[in-house]
N, C-alpha and C positions, 0 to 999 in steps of 0.2 A: 782623319788627317792628324797626324802626330806633330806636335811642336816641340822644339828644344829651347830651353831657357839657358841663358848665359849664367854661369855661376859667379856670384859676387866674390871678388878677391877678399880673402880672409883678412889681409892687412888693411884694406880699405874699409871693410866693415868694422874692424877693431878700432881704427882711427875715428870713424864716425861715432861709435858707441862711447869711446873715451871723451870725445868732444861733448857729447850729451851729458855724460857724467860730470865733467868739470864745469861746463857752462850753466847747466840747468840743475845741478845737484840732484840728479836722479840715479837710482840703482838699476832700473829696468825700464823698458819701453813697452807700450801696449802692442799687441800683435799687429794692429792696423798701422801703427807708426813704423814698426820694423819692416813690415811688408812694403810700405811706400818708399822708405829710404833704400831698401835693397833694390827695388824696381828702378829707382833713379840710377844706381850704380850699374844696373844691367842695361843702361842706355835705352830705357823705355819711357814713353809719355806716361805721366802719372796723373790720374784724376782721383782726388780724395774727397769723399762725401761723408762727413762724420758730423754728429750733432755738436752743438755748442758745449765747450768744456771738455772735449775729448782729445785735445792735444794736437790739432792741426797745425797751430803756430809753430810748435817745436819741429815739425817736419821741415817746413820751409825755412826756418831760422837756422837749423843745423847744417843744411847743405852748403851754404856759402862759407861757413866756418871751416869745413873740411876740404872744399874744392876751391879752385880759382875761377869757377864758372859763375855766371850771372843767373839768378833765378827770376823767372817771370811768374808771379802769382796773380791769378784772377779770382777776385771774391765776388760772389753774387749775393748781395744783401737784399732781401726782399722785405 
């Protein structure tokens, strides 16, 4: 079974990346961060499981800056 992925609008991705650069003073994203943000713009549910200190917060803090949408973040602290 072959699936097709929606392509992220280049303008939307550029806007998100510029927001990251200006708000967080970063020059690049980790591949996992980029993948999660792009999946959001492809209107997919996103589950991110990364170790402490790997930039999860940047992902969910970036999205409301770029969109008018509400984020729901569930943190499982054990």
